[in-house]
N, C-alpha and C positions, 0 to 999 in steps of 0.2 A: 504494500500500500504506500501511497505518498499523499501529501497534503501541504498545509501551510503551518509553520511554527512561528510564534512570536515570543521572543525572549525580552523580558522587561527588567531592567536594573535601575537602582536609584541613581547611581553615579557612573560616569565614564570609568570603566575597568571592572565594575562589579560582575558583569556578564562574563568577561574573560576569566575572572578568578574562579567562579563557582559553577558556570553553566556552559561554557564554550565547548567543552568536549562533547557533550550531548548534542548541542546544536550542530556541531561539525559532523557528528555521526549521521544526523538526519539529512544534512546537505549531501553527504556521500550517497544517500539513498534517494536522491532527487527530490527532496522536500524543498519547497520555497521558504526561505528563511528571512525573518525580519527581526531587527533589534531596535528597541525603544529605550533611550536613556532619559529618565524623568528630570533629573537635575543637571545643571550646567557644569558642575565642577568648579564653581566660582570661588570657593574657599580653599581650593587645593593648591595653594602656593604660599611660600613665605618670602617670595622674591618679586613676582609680578603683581600688578594691580588687578582689580576685578575684571575689567574688560579684556585685558591681555590674557589673563588666565582662562577666561571663557573661550576666547578665540583659539588658544593653544589646545585646550582640552577637547574642543569641538573637532578640530582637525585630527587629533589623535584618535578620537572615537570613530570618526568616519573611516580613517585608515584601517582600524581594527575590524570594522564591519566589512570592508572590502576584502580583507584577508580571509574572513570567515565565509565570504560569499553571500552576505546578507544585505537586505535593504535597510537603510538607516533612517530612523525617525528622530528628529531633533528634540532636545530638552525643552521643557515648558516652564521651568521655574529654577531658581537658584538653590544652592546647597542650604540645608537647614530650614528650608521653606516648603518642604513637602509635608503638608498637613492634610488631614481628611476633611476637605472642604468641598462645597458644591462646585465652585469654579474649576477646581482641579479634577473633580470627578467627571465633569462634562468634557474636559480636554482628553483625559485618559480614555473615556468611553468612545470618543471620536476615533482615536487610533485603533481601538479594537474593532469597531464596526467597519472601519476602512479596510483593515487587513483581513478580517474574517478568518481567524486562525482555527485550525483543528486542535492545536496544542498551544497552551500558554505555559512558558517557563518563567518563574519569578521567585522572589525572595521567600524565605520562611516567615510565617506570621510571628515568630518569636526569635528575635535577633539581638545582636549586641548594640545595634545602632538604630535609633528611631526613624531616620530617613528610610532605612530598609523596611522596617515594620509598616510605616505609613504607605510606602509604595505598594507593599503586598495588599494592604486593605483597599487601596484605590483600585488596584487591578482586579481583585476578587469582586468588588461591588460593580465595577464597570462590566465585567464579564457576565455577572448575574442579570444586569439590566439591559443587556445587548439587544433584546427583542421587545423592549417596552416602548411602544410607539409614542407615548406621551412624555417620555424623558428626552429632553433636548440636549444634544451634544454641541460642543464648541470646537471646530465649526460643525454645522449641521451635516449629519451623515445618516443615510437610511439604516433602518434596523437590520440586525443580523438574526436570522431565524435558525441557523444551523447549530447543532450541538458543538460544544467545545469542552476540552478537559484541561484542568489547571493542575500543574505540578509545581511543588515547592522544592527548591534546592536546599541543601543543608546550610546553616548559618556559618559565617566566617569564624574559624576557630573550632567549629563543630560542636559548639555549646550555646545554650540559651542565655538570656540576660542574667540568670541566677547561677551561671557557670555549671549547669547540669548538661551532661552529654545528650545530644540529640541523635537518635538512630533513624535511618531511612527505611522506607518500605522496600526499596530495591536499589541496586547499584548498576551503573552503566559503565562498560569498559571504554576508557578514553585513551588507551595506549596507542591505538592506530592514529589518533588525531593529535597526539601530544605536541608534536613539533609545530603544527599550525596554531594550537592553543598558546604555546609559548611565544610564537611570533606575534600573535594578536595582542597578547598581554604586554609584550615588549614595546608595542606602539605607544603605550602610555608612559613615555619617558619622564614627563614632568611629575606624574603621580608617584613614581618610584622615589624621586627625590623628596617629595612632600611627605610621604609616609615615613621615610627614614628619619626625617627631622621631627615630625609632629607626633607620631605614635610609636616610634621605636620599632617599626616593622622592617627589620633589616633584610636586605637581599630579596627584593620584590618577587622575582621569578622563583627563587628558592623556596619562599614561603608557600607559593602556590603548589610547587612540586611536593613539598612536605605533606600538605593536606591531601594531594592527589594520591600519594603513596599510602598514606594512612587509610584512606577509603578503599584503596585497592587491597591492602592487607586485611581490612575488616571484611571485605567481600569473601575472602577465602579462596578466590579464583584469579582475580585480575591483578596486574602489577600497578596499574593506575586506574582510578575510577572516580565518578561523581555519584553522590547519593541523592535520592529523590523521594518525596512524599506526595502521594496523590491526594488532591483535595476532595472533600466530600462531594459526590456527584450530584446531589440534590440541587435542582435549579440550573445545572450546567450540562449534564449529559446523562446517558443511561448508566445503570449500575455496572453493566458489563462492558462499557466503552473504555478501552484501554489502548488508545492509539500509540502511545510511546512504547509500551511493552510489545505491541504487535509489530511496530515498524522495526524495532531493533533486534528482536528475536535473540540470537546467540550472543549479542553484545550486551545482554542484560541478564542479571541474576537477582532473584528475590532475596531479601534479608530473612535469615532464619533465627 
């Protein structure tokens, strides 16, 4: 099977860190891929001002999308301004109705950073109201009547805000796509420098690889993996709709 997949991250580089391997696996199977970065990355620098930072990070995110073979949807708000508000809900809903995805990949509802959690809430609500004729989007887009399935990646650090380990429903083998995932993440050069300085996340790509190996080890099968949790299907799809599992087949193993 093939279809359309939409990956939604809060900031430039979030998709590349935790979702890109799975997105790339779907692209390899001829899925049409879209990436939507909600926030501009405006606060991601200790050197450049807001406008220059946004420009740099926008270019980096576009380049990463090109590497992944995905259509790019531009940010709609600045960093730390992702709130569960009606104006943002209308904008996120417009993207989902425009793309009409079969699969949505997005953040965990329980994350170390509220921008990530709020992005998840906006995405889930927007997906839920995709077919509501009386809900107006910004810009106006016709409703989407097709089913879609929402999947949540594991949080950065693989723990929730209270530092408890988060376990996935299943793992996706990302070893075949690892070099492309690394290349896409490396496009965000400015973010590597910012995270090193602001959060002590040393060696940007190495941090991603450490998490990738950890999930591979936890899978018991793969060397590198990404973990996923399927959202409650009520209001989104049928109970037996499992498009990601069906598309990836041997590249996926369920958590035991």
